[in-house]
py3Dmol code that shows the C-alpha trace and the ligand (Angstrom):
import py3Dmol

protein = """\
ATOM      1  CA  MET A   1     -24.098 -54.329  -3.416  1.00  0.00           C
ATOM      2  CA  ARG A   2     -23.808 -55.550   0.140  1.00  0.00           C
ATOM      3  CA  GLN A   3     -20.086 -54.957   0.119  1.00  0.00           C
ATOM      4  CA  ILE A   4     -20.511 -51.365  -1.001  1.00  0.00           C
ATOM      5  CA  ALA A   5     -22.876 -50.742   1.877  1.00  0.00           C
ATOM      6  CA  GLU A   6     -20.418 -52.337   4.266  1.00  0.00           C
ATOM      7  CA  ARG A   7     -17.615 -50.323   2.795  1.00  0.00           C
ATOM      8  CA  LEU A   8     -19.481 -47.137   3.577  1.00  0.00           C
ATOM      9  CA  GLU A   9     -19.630 -48.090   7.218  1.00  0.00           C
ATOM     10  CA  ASP A  10     -15.901 -47.687   7.165  1.00  0.00           C
ATOM     11  CA  SER A  11     -14.883 -44.146   7.960  1.00  0.00           C
ATOM     12  CA  THR A  12     -11.956 -44.330   5.561  1.00  0.00           C
ATOM     13  CA  ALA A  13     -14.433 -43.852   2.732  1.00  0.00           C
ATOM     14  CA  ARG A  14     -14.820 -40.212   3.827  1.00  0.00           C
ATOM     15  CA  PRO A  15     -12.739 -37.458   2.265  1.00  0.00           C
ATOM     16  CA  ALA A  16      -9.338 -37.004   3.769  1.00  0.00           C
ATOM     17  CA  LYS A  17      -8.811 -34.279   6.355  1.00  0.00           C
ATOM     18  CA  GLY A  18     -10.174 -30.954   5.213  1.00  0.00           C
ATOM     19  CA  GLY A  19     -11.305 -32.237   1.831  1.00  0.00           C
ATOM     20  CA  THR A  20     -14.892 -31.591   0.769  1.00  0.00           C
ATOM     21  CA  PRO A  21     -16.393 -33.470  -2.185  1.00  0.00           C
ATOM     22  CA  ASP A  22     -16.164 -30.243  -4.231  1.00  0.00           C
ATOM     23  CA  GLU A  23     -12.473 -29.975  -3.488  1.00  0.00           C
ATOM     24  CA  PHE A  24     -11.871 -33.572  -4.519  1.00  0.00           C
ATOM     25  CA  ILE A  25     -13.805 -33.104  -7.732  1.00  0.00           C
ATOM     26  CA  ASP A  26     -11.940 -29.872  -8.551  1.00  0.00           C
ATOM     27  CA  VAL A  27      -8.570 -31.482  -7.932  1.00  0.00           C
ATOM     28  CA  PHE A  28      -9.484 -34.553  -9.970  1.00  0.00           C
ATOM     29  CA  LEU A  29     -10.811 -32.407 -12.829  1.00  0.00           C
ATOM     30  CA  GLY A  30      -7.546 -30.484 -12.895  1.00  0.00           C
ATOM     31  CA  ARG A  31      -5.554 -33.706 -13.041  1.00  0.00           C
ATOM     32  CA  ILE A  32      -7.742 -35.046 -15.858  1.00  0.00           C
ATOM     33  CA  GLU A  33      -7.352 -31.883 -17.971  1.00  0.00           C
ATOM     34  CA  ASP A  34      -3.582 -31.857 -17.387  1.00  0.00           C
ATOM     35  CA  ARG A  35      -3.147 -35.470 -18.395  1.00  0.00           C
ATOM     36  CA  LEU A  36      -5.451 -35.169 -21.416  1.00  0.00           C
ATOM     37  CA  GLY A  37      -3.309 -32.210 -22.481  1.00  0.00           C
ATOM     38  CA  GLU A  38      -0.236 -34.451 -22.259  1.00  0.00           C
ATOM     39  CA  PHE A  39      -1.970 -37.206 -24.233  1.00  0.00           C
ATOM     40  CA  ALA A  40      -3.069 -34.843 -27.005  1.00  0.00           C
ATOM     41  CA  PRO A  41      -0.626 -34.886 -29.940  1.00  0.00           C
ATOM     42  CA  SER A  42       1.697 -31.915 -30.279  1.00  0.00           C
ATOM     43  CA  GLU A  43       4.673 -33.265 -32.226  1.00  0.00           C
ATOM     44  CA  SER A  44       5.430 -31.300 -35.372  1.00  0.00           C
ATOM     45  CA  ARG A  45       6.390 -34.511 -37.225  1.00  0.00           C
ATOM     46  CA  LEU A  46       2.715 -35.647 -37.218  1.00  0.00           C
ATOM     47  CA  PRO A  47       0.293 -34.674 -39.999  1.00  0.00           C
ATOM     48  CA  GLU A  48      -0.918 -31.273 -38.863  1.00  0.00           C
ATOM     49  CA  ARG A  49      -4.569 -31.609 -39.801  1.00  0.00           C
ATOM     50  CA  LEU A  50      -4.849 -34.979 -38.042  1.00  0.00           C
ATOM     51  CA  SER A  51      -3.146 -33.676 -34.877  1.00  0.00           C
ATOM     52  CA  LYS A  52      -5.378 -30.621 -34.777  1.00  0.00           C
ATOM     53  CA  SER A  53      -8.466 -32.732 -35.275  1.00  0.00           C
ATOM     54  CA  VAL A  54      -7.494 -35.124 -32.437  1.00  0.00           C
ATOM     55  CA  ARG A  55      -6.723 -32.179 -30.137  1.00  0.00           C
ATOM     56  CA  TYR A  56     -10.018 -30.546 -31.009  1.00  0.00           C
ATOM     57  CA  SER A  57     -12.073 -33.677 -30.267  1.00  0.00           C
ATOM     58  CA  LEU A  58     -10.183 -34.516 -27.089  1.00  0.00           C
ATOM     59  CA  LEU A  59      -9.616 -31.125 -25.496  1.00  0.00           C
ATOM     60  CA  SER A  60     -12.918 -29.387 -26.243  1.00  0.00           C
ATOM     61  CA  PRO A  61     -14.745 -28.616 -23.006  1.00  0.00           C
ATOM     62  CA  GLY A  62     -16.468 -31.869 -22.066  1.00  0.00           C
ATOM     63  CA  LYS A  63     -17.838 -32.506 -18.607  1.00  0.00           C
ATOM     64  CA  ARG A  64     -15.298 -35.338 -18.059  1.00  0.00           C
ATOM     65  CA  THR A  65     -18.016 -37.341 -16.339  1.00  0.00           C
ATOM     66  CA  ARG A  66     -16.501 -40.696 -17.218  1.00  0.00           C
ATOM     67  CA  ALA A  67     -12.954 -39.885 -16.107  1.00  0.00           C
ATOM     68  CA  LEU A  68     -14.259 -38.376 -12.859  1.00  0.00           C
ATOM     69  CA  LEU A  69     -16.355 -41.453 -12.159  1.00  0.00           C
ATOM     70  CA  THR A  70     -13.283 -43.621 -12.644  1.00  0.00           C
ATOM     71  CA  LEU A  71     -11.082 -41.600 -10.275  1.00  0.00           C
ATOM     72  CA  LEU A  72     -13.834 -41.170  -7.692  1.00  0.00           C
ATOM     73  CA  THR A  73     -14.458 -44.919  -7.693  1.00  0.00           C
ATOM     74  CA  THR A  74     -10.773 -45.656  -7.121  1.00  0.00           C
ATOM     75  CA  HIS A  75     -10.708 -43.060  -4.352  1.00  0.00           C
ATOM     76  CA  TYR A  76     -13.886 -44.483  -2.839  1.00  0.00           C
ATOM     77  CA  TRP A  77     -12.238 -47.861  -2.478  1.00  0.00           C
ATOM     78  CA  ASP A  78      -9.333 -46.249  -0.669  1.00  0.00           C
ATOM     79  CA  ALA A  79      -6.710 -46.425  -3.362  1.00  0.00           C
ATOM     80  CA  ASP A  80      -4.668 -43.591  -4.808  1.00  0.00           C
ATOM     81  CA  PRO A  81      -6.716 -42.028  -7.658  1.00  0.00           C
ATOM     82  CA  GLU A  82      -3.463 -41.054  -9.327  1.00  0.00           C
ATOM     83  CA  HIS A  83      -3.076 -44.745 -10.207  1.00  0.00           C
ATOM     84  CA  ALA A  84      -6.322 -44.520 -12.195  1.00  0.00           C
ATOM     85  CA  ILE A  85      -5.522 -41.318 -14.078  1.00  0.00           C
ATOM     86  CA  VAL A  86      -4.239 -43.082 -17.208  1.00  0.00           C
ATOM     87  CA  PRO A  87      -7.212 -45.443 -17.598  1.00  0.00           C
ATOM     88  CA  ALA A  88      -9.582 -42.549 -16.753  1.00  0.00           C
ATOM     89  CA  CYS A  89      -8.097 -40.439 -19.566  1.00  0.00           C
ATOM     90  CA  ALA A  90      -8.062 -43.446 -21.894  1.00  0.00           C
ATOM     91  CA  ILE A  91     -11.815 -43.716 -21.338  1.00  0.00           C
ATOM     92  CA  GLU A  92     -12.212 -40.008 -22.190  1.00  0.00           C
ATOM     93  CA  MET A  93     -10.243 -40.657 -25.405  1.00  0.00           C
ATOM     94  CA  VAL A  94     -12.608 -43.456 -26.365  1.00  0.00           C
ATOM     95  CA  HIS A  95     -15.578 -41.264 -25.448  1.00  0.00           C
ATOM     96  CA  ALA A  96     -14.234 -38.361 -27.550  1.00  0.00           C
ATOM     97  CA  ALA A  97     -13.805 -40.746 -30.487  1.00  0.00           C
ATOM     98  CA  SER A  98     -17.358 -42.002 -30.090  1.00  0.00           C
ATOM     99  CA  LEU A  99     -18.783 -38.459 -30.057  1.00  0.00           C
ATOM    100  CA  ALA A 100     -16.832 -37.465 -33.178  1.00  0.00           C
ATOM    101  CA  LEU A 101     -18.103 -40.569 -35.008  1.00  0.00           C
ATOM    102  CA  ASP A 102     -21.639 -40.155 -33.697  1.00  0.00           C
ATOM    103  CA  ASP A 103     -21.779 -36.588 -35.040  1.00  0.00           C
ATOM    104  CA  LEU A 104     -20.787 -37.521 -38.609  1.00  0.00           C
ATOM    105  CA  PRO A 105     -23.311 -36.899 -41.397  1.00  0.00           C
ATOM    106  CA  VAL A 106     -23.736 -40.680 -41.916  1.00  0.00           C
ATOM    107  CA  MET A 107     -24.678 -41.038 -38.241  1.00  0.00           C
ATOM    108  CA  ASP A 108     -26.457 -38.267 -36.294  1.00  0.00           C
ATOM    109  CA  ASP A 109     -25.370 -35.468 -38.639  1.00  0.00           C
ATOM    110  CA  ALA A 110     -24.853 -33.003 -35.791  1.00  0.00           C
ATOM    111  CA  SER A 111     -23.482 -29.498 -36.134  1.00  0.00           C
ATOM    112  CA  LEU A 112     -22.832 -28.510 -32.512  1.00  0.00           C
ATOM    113  CA  ARG A 113     -20.931 -30.381 -29.784  1.00  0.00           C
ATOM    114  CA  ARG A 114     -19.638 -29.037 -26.466  1.00  0.00           C
ATOM    115  CA  GLY A 115     -20.807 -25.599 -27.552  1.00  0.00           C
ATOM    116  CA  ARG A 116     -18.592 -25.667 -30.662  1.00  0.00           C
ATOM    117  CA  PRO A 117     -18.931 -26.793 -34.277  1.00  0.00           C
ATOM    118  CA  THR A 118     -18.667 -30.570 -34.531  1.00  0.00           C
ATOM    119  CA  SER A 119     -15.246 -31.934 -35.492  1.00  0.00           C
ATOM    120  CA  HIS A 120     -16.191 -32.947 -39.046  1.00  0.00           C
ATOM    121  CA  ARG A 121     -17.511 -29.443 -39.783  1.00  0.00           C
ATOM    122  CA  ILE A 122     -13.960 -28.199 -39.271  1.00  0.00           C
ATOM    123  CA  PHE A 123     -11.708 -31.071 -40.287  1.00  0.00           C
ATOM    124  CA  GLY A 124     -13.890 -33.073 -42.679  1.00  0.00           C
ATOM    125  CA  ASP A 125     -15.356 -36.556 -42.332  1.00  0.00           C
ATOM    126  CA  ASP A 126     -12.231 -38.350 -43.559  1.00  0.00           C
ATOM    127  CA  THR A 127      -9.836 -36.791 -41.040  1.00  0.00           C
ATOM    128  CA  VAL A 128     -12.362 -37.175 -38.215  1.00  0.00           C
ATOM    129  CA  ILE A 129     -12.738 -40.909 -38.898  1.00  0.00           C
ATOM    130  CA  LEU A 130      -8.943 -41.267 -38.816  1.00  0.00           C
ATOM    131  CA  SER A 131      -8.760 -39.169 -35.624  1.00  0.00           C
ATOM    132  CA  ALA A 132     -11.306 -41.417 -33.926  1.00  0.00           C
ATOM    133  CA  VAL A 133      -9.342 -44.530 -34.901  1.00  0.00           C
ATOM    134  CA  ALA A 134      -6.162 -42.881 -33.583  1.00  0.00           C
ATOM    135  CA  LEU A 135      -7.809 -41.875 -30.304  1.00  0.00           C
ATOM    136  CA  MET A 136      -9.090 -45.394 -29.689  1.00  0.00           C
ATOM    137  CA  ASN A 137      -5.782 -47.043 -30.480  1.00  0.00           C
ATOM    138  CA  ASP A 138      -3.789 -44.570 -28.430  1.00  0.00           C
ATOM    139  CA  ALA A 139      -6.179 -45.084 -25.508  1.00  0.00           C
ATOM    140  CA  PHE A 140      -5.233 -48.761 -25.360  1.00  0.00           C
ATOM    141  CA  GLY A 141      -1.554 -47.936 -25.834  1.00  0.00           C
ATOM    142  CA  HIS A 142      -1.574 -45.597 -22.833  1.00  0.00           C
ATOM    143  CA  VAL A 143      -3.122 -48.289 -20.624  1.00  0.00           C
ATOM    144  CA  ALA A 144      -0.657 -50.925 -21.871  1.00  0.00           C
ATOM    145  CA  ARG A 145       2.301 -48.660 -21.033  1.00  0.00           C
ATOM    146  CA  CYS A 146       0.981 -47.438 -17.671  1.00  0.00           C
ATOM    147  CA  ASP A 147       3.703 -48.493 -15.257  1.00  0.00           C
ATOM    148  CA  ALA A 148       1.744 -47.228 -12.235  1.00  0.00           C
ATOM    149  CA  LEU A 149      -0.337 -50.404 -12.627  1.00  0.00           C
ATOM    150  CA  PRO A 150       0.619 -54.069 -12.344  1.00  0.00           C
ATOM    151  CA  GLU A 151       0.567 -55.907 -15.653  1.00  0.00           C
ATOM    152  CA  ARG A 152      -2.413 -58.027 -14.604  1.00  0.00           C
ATOM    153  CA  SER A 153      -4.498 -54.900 -13.921  1.00  0.00           C
ATOM    154  CA  ARG A 154      -3.511 -53.392 -17.260  1.00  0.00           C
ATOM    155  CA  LEU A 155      -4.665 -56.527 -19.066  1.00  0.00           C
ATOM    156  CA  ASP A 156      -7.974 -56.533 -17.179  1.00  0.00           C
ATOM    157  CA  ILE A 157      -8.541 -52.851 -17.945  1.00  0.00           C
ATOM    158  CA  VAL A 158      -7.862 -53.417 -21.644  1.00  0.00           C
ATOM    159  CA  ASP A 159     -10.322 -56.301 -21.508  1.00  0.00           C
ATOM    160  CA  TYR A 160     -13.076 -54.254 -19.784  1.00  0.00           C
ATOM    161  CA  LEU A 161     -12.586 -51.331 -22.128  1.00  0.00           C
ATOM    162  CA  SER A 162     -12.578 -53.406 -25.300  1.00  0.00           C
ATOM    163  CA  CYS A 163     -15.757 -55.197 -24.177  1.00  0.00           C
ATOM    164  CA  ALA A 164     -17.419 -51.847 -23.484  1.00  0.00           C
ATOM    165  CA  ILE A 165     -16.595 -50.566 -26.967  1.00  0.00           C
ATOM    166  CA  GLY A 166     -16.920 -53.656 -29.138  1.00  0.00           C
ATOM    167  CA  LEU A 167     -19.590 -55.876 -30.617  1.00  0.00           C
ATOM    168  CA  ASP A 168     -21.591 -56.084 -27.399  1.00  0.00           C
ATOM    169  CA  GLY A 169     -20.943 -52.464 -26.404  1.00  0.00           C
ATOM    170  CA  LEU A 170     -20.876 -49.009 -27.971  1.00  0.00           C
ATOM    171  CA  VAL A 171     -20.559 -50.266 -31.524  1.00  0.00           C
ATOM    172  CA  ALA A 172     -23.565 -52.581 -31.144  1.00  0.00           C
ATOM    173  CA  GLY A 173     -25.550 -49.844 -29.403  1.00  0.00           C
ATOM    174  CA  GLN A 174     -24.824 -47.391 -32.185  1.00  0.00           C
ATOM    175  CA  GLU A 175     -25.710 -49.944 -34.872  1.00  0.00           C
ATOM    176  CA  MET A 176     -29.013 -50.638 -33.131  1.00  0.00           C
ATOM    177  CA  ASP A 177     -29.621 -46.930 -32.669  1.00  0.00           C
ATOM    178  CA  LEU A 178     -29.118 -46.343 -36.386  1.00  0.00           C
ATOM    179  CA  HIS A 179     -30.830 -49.376 -37.856  1.00  0.00           C
ATOM    180  CA  THR A 180     -33.180 -51.141 -35.479  1.00  0.00           C
ATOM    181  CA  ALA A 181     -34.271 -48.432 -33.058  1.00  0.00           C
ATOM    182  CA  THR A 182     -37.222 -47.479 -35.273  1.00  0.00           C
ATOM    183  CA  GLN A 183     -38.711 -50.921 -34.599  1.00  0.00           C
ATOM    184  CA  ALA A 184     -38.389 -50.558 -30.833  1.00  0.00           C
ATOM    185  CA  SER A 185     -41.744 -49.991 -29.222  1.00  0.00           C
ATOM    186  CA  LEU A 186     -41.147 -51.300 -25.721  1.00  0.00           C
ATOM    187  CA  PRO A 187     -39.176 -49.454 -23.035  1.00  0.00           C
ATOM    188  CA  GLU A 188     -36.988 -52.513 -22.458  1.00  0.00           C
ATOM    189  CA  GLU A 189     -36.021 -52.582 -26.152  1.00  0.00           C
ATOM    190  CA  VAL A 190     -34.952 -48.943 -25.959  1.00  0.00           C
ATOM    191  CA  GLU A 191     -33.083 -49.574 -22.723  1.00  0.00           C
ATOM    192  CA  LEU A 192     -31.110 -52.422 -24.299  1.00  0.00           C
ATOM    193  CA  ILE A 193     -29.806 -49.892 -26.810  1.00  0.00           C
ATOM    194  CA  HIS A 194     -29.031 -47.460 -23.970  1.00  0.00           C
ATOM    195  CA  ALA A 195     -27.193 -50.175 -22.056  1.00  0.00           C
ATOM    196  CA  ARG A 196     -24.834 -50.751 -24.951  1.00  0.00           C
ATOM    197  CA  LYS A 197     -24.566 -47.239 -26.345  1.00  0.00           C
ATOM    198  CA  THR A 198     -24.022 -45.447 -23.037  1.00  0.00           C
ATOM    199  CA  GLY A 199     -24.286 -47.806 -20.056  1.00  0.00           C
ATOM    200  CA  ALA A 200     -21.391 -50.009 -21.135  1.00  0.00           C
ATOM    201  CA  LEU A 201     -18.840 -47.181 -20.960  1.00  0.00           C
ATOM    202  CA  PHE A 202     -20.167 -45.904 -17.616  1.00  0.00           C
ATOM    203  CA  ALA A 203     -19.981 -49.456 -16.269  1.00  0.00           C
ATOM    204  CA  ALA A 204     -16.407 -49.724 -17.554  1.00  0.00           C
ATOM    205  CA  CYS A 205     -15.514 -46.529 -15.639  1.00  0.00           C
ATOM    206  CA  THR A 206     -16.693 -47.766 -12.272  1.00  0.00           C
ATOM    207  CA  LYS A 207     -15.395 -51.287 -12.864  1.00  0.00           C
ATOM    208  CA  ILE A 208     -11.984 -50.022 -13.965  1.00  0.00           C
ATOM    209  CA  GLY A 209     -11.832 -47.555 -11.055  1.00  0.00           C
ATOM    210  CA  ALA A 210     -12.572 -50.428  -8.682  1.00  0.00           C
ATOM    211  CA  ARG A 211     -10.115 -52.763 -10.415  1.00  0.00           C
ATOM    212  CA  VAL A 212      -7.336 -50.201  -9.971  1.00  0.00           C
ATOM    213  CA  ALA A 213      -8.209 -50.247  -6.268  1.00  0.00           C
ATOM    214  CA  GLY A 214      -7.688 -54.006  -6.278  1.00  0.00           C
ATOM    215  CA  LEU A 215     -11.313 -55.171  -6.127  1.00  0.00           C
ATOM    216  CA  THR A 216     -12.160 -58.540  -7.619  1.00  0.00           C
ATOM    217  CA  ASP A 217     -15.118 -60.854  -8.216  1.00  0.00           C
ATOM    218  CA  SER A 218     -18.572 -59.939  -6.897  1.00  0.00           C
ATOM    219  CA  ARG A 219     -17.526 -56.502  -5.699  1.00  0.00           C
ATOM    220  CA  LEU A 220     -16.379 -55.689  -9.206  1.00  0.00           C
ATOM    221  CA  ASP A 221     -19.710 -56.903 -10.549  1.00  0.00           C
ATOM    222  CA  ASP A 222     -21.454 -54.570  -8.103  1.00  0.00           C
ATOM    223  CA  MET A 223     -19.446 -51.634  -9.370  1.00  0.00           C
ATOM    224  CA  ASP A 224     -20.190 -52.656 -12.931  1.00  0.00           C
ATOM    225  CA  GLU A 225     -23.907 -52.571 -12.119  1.00  0.00           C
ATOM    226  CA  PHE A 226     -23.573 -49.250 -10.300  1.00  0.00           C
ATOM    227  CA  GLY A 227     -22.035 -47.702 -13.434  1.00  0.00           C
ATOM    228  CA  MET A 228     -24.636 -49.294 -15.688  1.00  0.00           C
ATOM    229  CA  CYS A 229     -27.479 -47.777 -13.621  1.00  0.00           C
ATOM    230  CA  LEU A 230     -25.836 -44.358 -13.901  1.00  0.00           C
ATOM    231  CA  GLY A 231     -25.357 -44.766 -17.654  1.00  0.00           C
ATOM    232  CA  LEU A 232     -28.981 -45.781 -18.206  1.00  0.00           C
ATOM    233  CA  ALA A 233     -30.184 -42.747 -16.261  1.00  0.00           C
ATOM    234  CA  PHE A 234     -27.696 -40.486 -18.041  1.00  0.00           C
ATOM    235  CA  GLN A 235     -28.923 -41.516 -21.500  1.00  0.00           C
ATOM    236  CA  THR A 236     -32.550 -40.854 -20.633  1.00  0.00           C
ATOM    237  CA  TYR A 237     -31.741 -37.428 -19.135  1.00  0.00           C
ATOM    238  CA  ASP A 238     -29.820 -36.807 -22.373  1.00  0.00           C
ATOM    239  CA  ASP A 239     -32.857 -37.785 -24.461  1.00  0.00           C
ATOM    240  CA  LEU A 240     -35.026 -35.530 -22.291  1.00  0.00           C
ATOM    241  CA  ALA A 241     -32.559 -32.696 -23.002  1.00  0.00           C
ATOM    242  CA  ASP A 242     -33.081 -33.301 -26.719  1.00  0.00           C
ATOM    243  CA  VAL A 243     -36.716 -32.303 -26.235  1.00  0.00           C
ATOM    244  CA  HIS A 244     -36.644 -30.021 -23.187  1.00  0.00           C
ATOM    245  CA  SER A 245     -33.384 -28.129 -23.428  1.00  0.00           C
ATOM    246  CA  ASP A 246     -31.934 -25.580 -25.842  1.00  0.00           C
ATOM    247  CA  GLU A 247     -28.673 -25.587 -27.777  1.00  0.00           C
ATOM    248  CA  GLU A 248     -27.045 -23.012 -25.548  1.00  0.00           C
ATOM    249  CA  THR A 249     -27.705 -25.005 -22.376  1.00  0.00           C
ATOM    250  CA  ALA A 250     -27.060 -28.461 -23.830  1.00  0.00           C
ATOM    251  CA  GLY A 251     -24.041 -27.295 -25.901  1.00  0.00           C
ATOM    252  CA  LYS A 252     -25.188 -29.529 -28.740  1.00  0.00           C
ATOM    253  CA  ASP A 253     -27.965 -29.939 -31.280  1.00  0.00           C
ATOM    254  CA  VAL A 254     -31.413 -30.438 -29.805  1.00  0.00           C
ATOM    255  CA  ASN A 255     -34.503 -31.972 -31.432  1.00  0.00           C
ATOM    256  CA  ASN A 256     -32.096 -34.301 -33.189  1.00  0.00           C
ATOM    257  CA  ASP A 257     -33.789 -37.554 -32.181  1.00  0.00           C
ATOM    258  CA  GLY A 258     -36.451 -37.042 -34.870  1.00  0.00           C
ATOM    259  CA  ASN A 259     -38.793 -40.012 -35.123  1.00  0.00           C
ATOM    260  CA  LYS A 260     -36.419 -42.332 -33.278  1.00  0.00           C
ATOM    261  CA  PRO A 261     -38.264 -44.032 -30.406  1.00  0.00           C
ATOM    262  CA  THR A 262     -36.871 -43.013 -27.025  1.00  0.00           C
ATOM    263  CA  LEU A 263     -38.225 -43.507 -23.531  1.00  0.00           C
ATOM    264  CA  VAL A 264     -39.468 -39.924 -23.862  1.00  0.00           C
ATOM    265  CA  SER A 265     -41.498 -40.663 -26.992  1.00  0.00           C
ATOM    266  CA  ILE A 266     -42.749 -44.041 -25.735  1.00  0.00           C
ATOM    267  CA  LEU A 267     -43.547 -43.177 -22.109  1.00  0.00           C
ATOM    268  CA  GLY A 268     -43.850 -39.389 -22.169  1.00  0.00           C
ATOM    269  CA  PRO A 269     -41.381 -37.021 -20.473  1.00  0.00           C
ATOM    270  CA  GLU A 270     -42.682 -37.382 -16.909  1.00  0.00           C
ATOM    271  CA  GLU A 271     -42.557 -41.178 -16.879  1.00  0.00           C
ATOM    272  CA  ALA A 272     -39.220 -41.225 -18.722  1.00  0.00           C
ATOM    273  CA  GLU A 273     -37.780 -38.970 -16.033  1.00  0.00           C
ATOM    274  CA  ARG A 274     -39.186 -41.258 -13.339  1.00  0.00           C
ATOM    275  CA  VAL A 275     -37.471 -44.238 -15.001  1.00  0.00           C
ATOM    276  CA  ALA A 276     -34.166 -42.325 -15.018  1.00  0.00           C
ATOM    277  CA  ASP A 277     -34.683 -41.299 -11.391  1.00  0.00           C
ATOM    278  CA  ARG A 278     -35.271 -44.930 -10.452  1.00  0.00           C
ATOM    279  CA  HIS A 279     -31.949 -45.906 -12.042  1.00  0.00           C
ATOM    280  CA  ILE A 280     -30.238 -43.240  -9.944  1.00  0.00           C
ATOM    281  CA  GLU A 281     -32.039 -44.470  -6.825  1.00  0.00           C
ATOM    282  CA  ARG A 282     -30.933 -48.002  -7.601  1.00  0.00           C
ATOM    283  CA  ALA A 283     -27.341 -46.841  -8.039  1.00  0.00           C
ATOM    284  CA  LEU A 284     -27.434 -44.875  -4.795  1.00  0.00           C
ATOM    285  CA  GLY A 285     -29.288 -47.713  -3.072  1.00  0.00           C
ATOM    286  CA  MET A 286     -26.049 -49.628  -3.207  1.00  0.00           C
ATOM    287  CA  PHE A 287     -24.819 -47.250  -0.519  1.00  0.00           C
ATOM    288  CA  ASN A 288     -26.127 -47.159   3.046  1.00  0.00           C
ATOM    289  CA  PRO A 289     -28.135 -44.012   3.778  1.00  0.00           C
ATOM    290  CA  GLY A 290     -26.649 -42.062   6.634  1.00  0.00           C
ATOM    291  CA  HIS A 291     -23.153 -43.314   5.994  1.00  0.00           C
ATOM    292  CA  ASN A 292     -22.460 -42.052   2.545  1.00  0.00           C
ATOM    293  CA  GLU A 293     -22.931 -38.293   2.525  1.00  0.00           C
ATOM    294  CA  GLY A 294     -19.259 -37.546   2.835  1.00  0.00           C
ATOM    295  CA  ALA A 295     -18.062 -39.780   0.016  1.00  0.00           C
ATOM    296  CA  PRO A 296     -17.119 -37.675  -3.034  1.00  0.00           C
ATOM    297  CA  LEU A 297     -18.303 -40.480  -5.346  1.00  0.00           C
ATOM    298  CA  VAL A 298     -21.805 -40.326  -3.888  1.00  0.00           C
ATOM    299  CA  ALA A 299     -21.787 -36.513  -3.828  1.00  0.00           C
ATOM    300  CA  PHE A 300     -20.816 -36.569  -7.496  1.00  0.00           C
ATOM    301  CA  VAL A 301     -23.803 -38.751  -8.392  1.00  0.00           C
ATOM    302  CA  HIS A 302     -26.048 -36.158  -6.734  1.00  0.00           C
ATOM    303  CA  TYR A 303     -24.317 -33.251  -8.495  1.00  0.00           C
ATOM    304  CA  LEU A 304     -24.535 -34.999 -11.842  1.00  0.00           C
ATOM    305  CA  THR A 305     -28.214 -35.776 -11.430  1.00  0.00           C
ATOM    306  CA  ASP A 306     -28.998 -32.199 -10.373  1.00  0.00           C
ATOM    307  CA  ALA A 307     -27.058 -30.781 -13.332  1.00  0.00           C
ATOM    308  CA  LEU A 308     -28.763 -33.084 -15.836  1.00  0.00           C
ATOM    309  CA  LYS A 309     -32.168 -32.257 -14.405  1.00  0.00           C
ATOM    310  CA  LYS A 310     -31.498 -28.495 -14.513  1.00  0.00           C
ATOM    311  CA  ARG A 311     -30.669 -28.846 -18.191  1.00  0.00           C
ATOM    312  CA  ILE A 312     -34.153 -30.188 -18.907  1.00  0.00           C
ATOM    313  CA  ASP A 313     -35.904 -27.505 -16.853  1.00  0.00           C
ATOM    314  CA  VAL A 314     -35.209 -24.951 -19.585  1.00  0.00           C
ATOM    315  CA  LYS A 315     -38.355 -25.601 -21.616  1.00  0.00           C
ATOM    316  CA  ARG A 316     -40.707 -26.838 -18.898  1.00  0.00           C
TER     317      ARG A 316
END
"""
ligand_1 = """\
29
LIG
C -15.805 -47.380 -31.547
C -15.635 -45.582 -29.775
C -16.392 -46.225 -30.853
C -17.603 -45.755 -31.177
C -18.419 -46.264 -32.310
C -20.347 -43.868 -32.671
C -20.468 -44.959 -31.672
C -19.892 -46.291 -31.986
C -21.104 -44.822 -30.505
C -21.721 -43.550 -30.073
C -22.268 -43.715 -28.715
C -22.808 -42.432 -28.167
C -22.378 -41.116 -28.744
C -23.649 -42.472 -27.168
C -24.216 -41.270 -26.533
C -23.633 -41.099 -25.166
C -23.867 -39.714 -24.631
C -25.128 -39.459 -23.916
C -22.941 -38.774 -24.842
C -22.921 -37.438 -24.240
O -22.016 -37.524 -23.158
P -21.598 -36.289 -22.267
O -22.798 -35.417 -22.047
O -20.596 -35.534 -23.228
O -20.898 -36.788 -21.075
P -19.416 -34.521 -22.866
O -19.391 -33.603 -24.057
O -19.741 -33.788 -21.594
O -18.188 -35.339 -22.751
"""
view = py3Dmol.view(width=600, height=400)
view.addModel(protein, "pdb")
view.setStyle({"model": 0}, {"cartoon": {"style": "trace"}})
view.addModel(ligand_1, "xyz")
view.setStyle({"model": 1}, {"stick": {}})
view.zoomTo()
view.show()
């Protein structure tokens, strides 16, 4: 944390001449959409239904929060964000796969995602499972082949990403969400699920963004923690949206958490929101007040928080 604060003392953390945080975010978003478009399958030799299903899951209008966080972190640490574009899009591929799997009837059985019918409602469960496997494998392939990065960085990124997904990450979080969450009665038990299900991928974004910029050791750990705090807050705002938003605003099913314990059901909405706010404060606390306003990464955290909070204002 200390290093991040010190880093913000350095004027090079500010946007380049003439660039406002909004401009950075717009440019980065454009780059992400372009590269995702290139990564989406288009070859006519591929099975058509599978290609269409992968394109649908990957290119539907997501917020691209994870890819943006990755690029903004690389930029924050003064490296060229273009070097992080492949890992950032690989993370979006993994995320898209996780959403498609999460929505399946055997999991959350959702019908709406990103304002559209869920992938399995169009392509069927079987093709969606295969699409998710393809997206995850291709994500790693893109990182392995990314010649903008030294081989050592590629290996580290593959390592961070596989840890975020695997037995101690998304997969474990989802398993707990499906099968043990009903026994969770303490906030810390729920937050352990959040850490794996959502926090792990956010932490991978900020760690990978920092790794691309050449950070090592304790500074990487700080960025890992920064991302984890954001992910924990994000999941609770998402659970609040399940209760306090509508389908049009959230772009996905609401009231889908049923009897599953969440921080909202255990603590009540006001306290749950305070817990999420404290995670954001902790994340932002890693930056020195007064020195950070110009950094697009920090501005993005504020924008994200405001947007997530607006979403839950709908029914309050
Ligand atoms: C092996 C990749 C993989 C997954 C298997 C299904 C699963 C395990 C995990 C699901 C984890 C999950 C869906 C967590 C919820 C995270 C969350 C709050 C998603 C919503 O993210 P947004 O709002 O989505 O950023 P958009 O649509 O904007 O991209």
